[in-house]
SENU-310126 format. One line per 10 residues: number of its first residue (from 0); for each residue x, y, z of C-alpha. Coordinates in steps of 0.5 Angstrom, whole numbers. Layout:
REM SENU-310126
NUM> X Y Z  ...
//
This chain:
REM SENU-310126
0> 21 34 48  16 31 42  14 24 42  12 21 36  6 16 38  5 14 30  6 6 30  12 4 26  12 -3 22  18 -6 20
10> 17 -9 13  15 -16 15  9 -13 19  7 -8 14  7 -14 9  3 -18 13  -2 -12 15  -3 -11 7  -4 -18 6  2 -19 1
20> 8 -22 1  15 -19 4  18 -20 -3  12 -16 -7  13 -10 -2  20 -10 -3  19 -10 -11  14 -4 -10  20 -1 -6  25 -2 -12
30> 20 0 -17  17 6 -14  10 4 -13  7 2 -7  6 6 0  11 11 3  17 8 7  22 10 11  29 8 12  34 8 18
40> 41 6 15  42 2 9  38 -5 12  32 -2 16  26 -1 12  19 1 16  13 4 15  8 8 19  1 5 20  -3 11 18
50> 1 12 12  -1 5 10  -8 6 11  -8 12 7  -5 9 1  -10 3 1  -16 8 2  -12 12 -4  -12 5 -8  -19 4 -6
60> -21 11 -9  -18 10 -16  -21 3 -17  -28 6 -15  -27 12 -20  -24 7 -25  -30 2 -25  -35 8 -26  -31 11 -32  -31 4 -35
70> -37 0 -34  -37 -7 -35  -40 -9 -42  -44 -16 -41  -45 -20 -48  -53 -20 -49  -56 -27 -49  -58 -29 -56
//
């Protein structure tokens, strides 16, 4: 018997964990954005916490790469 010890979060708890609203998380799902999610039937949506963490880390990496590629330009003081 294989026991799955990964922590599952329902959509409301996942939104709280990410610091966004439930509706934002739902919009991300509808638009194919956001973290990987899983369904159990037509109404139950859940997320694995380790996948949420990986998604956030990926977002952070992309943001850091974007900051390096497009340095901010400050106007000079005259």
